[in-house]
PLY file of the C-alpha trace (Angstrom):
ply
format ascii 1.0
element vertex 66
property float x
property float y
property float z
element edge 65
property int vertex1
property int vertex2
end_header
156.91 190.67 161.69
154.70 191.31 158.65
151.96 188.77 158.00
153.47 187.65 154.70
156.78 186.87 156.46
154.98 184.81 159.06
153.03 182.90 156.40
156.24 182.16 154.52
157.95 180.91 157.67
155.02 178.62 158.41
155.15 177.19 154.90
158.88 176.57 155.17
158.52 174.94 158.58
155.94 172.54 157.13
158.43 171.23 154.55
160.51 168.07 155.01
164.17 168.64 155.96
165.54 167.97 152.48
163.23 170.57 151.00
164.19 173.10 153.68
167.81 172.63 152.60
166.77 173.40 149.02
164.93 176.51 150.14
168.00 177.61 152.09
170.20 177.12 149.01
167.78 179.11 146.88
167.59 181.94 149.41
171.40 182.07 149.52
171.46 182.20 145.70
169.01 185.12 145.74
171.01 186.92 148.43
174.27 186.58 146.50
172.64 187.65 143.24
171.23 190.77 144.90
174.63 191.51 146.43
176.28 191.23 142.99
173.65 193.50 141.45
174.18 196.07 144.20
177.94 196.01 143.55
177.35 196.40 139.82
175.04 199.38 140.39
177.57 200.96 142.75
180.41 200.48 140.27
178.32 201.98 137.47
177.40 204.97 139.61
181.02 205.46 140.60
182.31 205.31 137.04
179.56 207.47 135.48
181.33 210.81 136.13
184.50 209.47 134.49
182.62 208.38 131.40
180.55 211.57 131.19
183.33 213.34 129.28
183.64 210.44 126.86
179.92 209.92 126.33
178.78 213.53 126.53
180.16 214.93 123.30
178.43 216.40 120.23
179.75 213.68 117.90
177.86 211.02 119.83
174.59 212.92 120.25
173.09 210.97 117.35
173.29 207.80 119.49
171.19 209.39 122.24
168.15 209.18 119.96
168.42 205.40 119.53
0 1
1 2
2 3
3 4
4 5
5 6
6 7
7 8
8 9
9 10
10 11
11 12
12 13
13 14
14 15
15 16
16 17
17 18
18 19
19 20
20 21
21 22
22 23
23 24
24 25
25 26
26 27
27 28
28 29
29 30
30 31
31 32
32 33
33 34
34 35
35 36
36 37
37 38
38 39
39 40
40 41
41 42
42 43
43 44
44 45
45 46
46 47
47 48
48 49
49 50
50 51
51 52
52 53
53 54
54 55
55 56
56 57
57 58
58 59
59 60
60 61
61 62
62 63
63 64
64 65
């Protein structure tokens, strides 16, 4: 285990139980947020080829410079 992980675990273990519960809630929030972001990135990557025909046209080239 990397040293920074070990240091973090030691800090968490030194907290009172109610604070550990708060840390757990925060970590779960971060995990879910990252999962949502990963799904958003995957959806965007999946839809990009479909939108390429719509976005990649000469009439809209002026917007590429913005």
